[in-house]
C-alpha positions, 0 to 999 in steps of 0.5 A, a space after each residue: 474909301 472902298 478897296 475898289 476906290 484905292 484899286 482905281 488909283 493904281 497902275 497895272 492892277 492884277 487880280 491874283 486871289 479872292 479880295 486880294 490884288 497886286 499892282 506897282 507901288 507907288 511910293 517906290 515906283 517899281 514896275 513889277 506889281 510889288 504891291 500886294 492889296 486886299 480889302 474887306 468891308 472895314 478897310 483896305 490892307 496895303 503890302 509893299 514887298 520891296 519894303 515901303 511901309 503902308 504910309 508911305 503908299 498912302 502918301 504917294 497916292 494923295 490920300 490920308 491914312 483914315 482913307 483905307 478904312 471904309 466909312 461906317 454908319 453909325 447905328 443907333 444905340 437903342 432900338 425901340 422894340 415896344 411900347 407899354 401904356 400904364 394907367 391907373 384904375 
């Protein structure tokens, strides 16, 4: 999931910086935005300042641990650059 998709599941979200937000923590049911969220193209980081583990936040959102990682498209290992045909004389 992307960070934006995870933010949509949270309450009282406020942007506090570049790619940084705070929100109410669903694990400890706080109402003062103790959950800090940051994200990039690979994953979302969840940090509750009241001490909840990131795993408990993930479970409180009815997600799995793998959901905080953005699914990457697999690239092919080899890329064909050119072909060369051999001929015998």
